[in-house]
N, C-alpha and C positions, 0 to 999 in steps of 0.2 A: 452448532459447528454450520455452517453455510458452503456455497458455491455459487460461484455468479460464472455466464458466458460472457457478458460483456461491462461496459461500463454506466451503461442504463442502470442494465441489474442488478450491480452493485452500490450502486446506490436506492435506490427500494428495497434490497434488502438491509442494509446498513439502517436504511428507516424503518422497518418492518422487527429489527432483530434486535440493536445496540447491543452488537458485542463487544468487547473486552478489547478486541483487536480487528486489524484487517494482515492478509497477508494479499499481497498483488502483485501483477509483474505492470511490465509497462505496455506492455506489447495485445491491444485486447480490440476489437471488434467493435463499432458502433462512437466511442469513444477510447481513445489509446490511455493509459497509466497515469499520464502528465495529465490532461484534461479529466479525469475519473480523482485523481489526489486534487486539483485546485479546487475541484465541485465538492467532496469531503468536507473539506478542512474550511470552505465554505461556509458547508451547512448544518458540520455539526461539529460544535466548540468543542475539543476533548477529544475528537477520535485519533486515533492512533494506531498510525499504516507503517507496517516496514513494507517497502516495495523489494521484490526481489525477483529478479532480471541478467539477462546475459545482457543485456546492452545497457554495460556499466560502464560506460567515458566517464572522464572524469564531470565532464559538462550538464550528464543528464543528471547522474549522481546529485551533485549541488545543486542545481534547478531543481529536485526534490524534494532536496533535505534545506533550500527554505525555501520552499512551498509551506512545508511543515509534515514531511514525513519521518519518522522517528529514526529509523535508520530503513539500511539500502544492504541487502544479500546478492551478492554475485554469483549467478546460478552458474557451475552444479555444486560450489562452494556453500552446503548447505555444513559442513562441521559442527558449527558455532550456532545452528539458529536456535536453539533451547535454551542458552544462555540470551543470546537477540531478544527472543521472546519474556525470558525473564526481568530484563534490563525494563524495556519497555514499560510493560506490563505494571512493576514498579514502581 
């Protein structure tokens, strides 16, 4: 398990650790979550990203899913986080 404080760091850590899943917010320093998601999907085939954000307009949800996010969880509704992670991993 690892944590990144910004988009660039998230990309570097993903490259280093190759985790099974990434849970990421849209609000980050350096690069926002959408930019970071674009880079991750472009650089790493098979990356599994779940966006977890309070910025849950239907347009941002659709954008993330169309870029390649596997799911979108709206903060603070974490009730189904375990189920979402299980579904994405399997």
